[in-house]
N, C-alpha and C positions, 0 to 999 in steps of 0.2 A: 504494500500500500504506500503510495507516495505521501510526502509530507502535506501536500495541499488537500488530499482526500482523507487525511487522518481525522477521526472523530475526536472532537475536543471534549474534555470533561470539565464543563463549566458549572460553577456554583456561585452563590451570592457571596458578598463580602463577609458577612457574618459567618457563613460556613467555611470560607477560606481561612478566616482568622482562627477558627477552631482547629481546622486541619493543619495549618502551618504553625500553630502555637505562637501567634503574635497578635498584637492589638490592632484595632481599627486604624489608628493613626499611622502605625508602622506599616500596615498593609498599603496605605496610600503613598507612603514614602518609597516603598519598594516599587510600586507601579510607576511613580514619577521618575525614579532612577532607572527604569527599564529592567529591573531585576526579576519581576514577575509580569506575566501578560494579563491584560484586562481588556474586556470588550463591553460594548454597550448593547443592551437589548431593551429598546425603548428608553425608559428612564433608569433602568436598573443596571448597575455595574456588575459584570460577571467575571470571575477569575478562573483562569485555566489551572487546574490542579497539577497538570504535568509541569507547568512552569514553576510551581512551588517545589515540586520534587527536584527539578533541575537546579533551582536556586540552593536548596539544602545540600545537594550533592556537590555544588561548587564551593561550599564553605571550607576554609582550610582547617586541617586537623590541629589540635593542640599537641605539641611535642611533649613526650614524657620528661619529667624532671629526673635528672641522674644524680 
């Protein structure tokens, strides 16, 4: 399946915050920084859960203290 035909897993901002474990304000910070993908459906903002997964996967690990 090509990237254009891939089905998006879209949820409301409230559901995305619960899924991503961040607050409403931080969610919009991530959207404005281009770290997670958001779409408009009428007046409602919808967040792509795959973009949250990709964002979490891109976070750097904390090195162990020796």
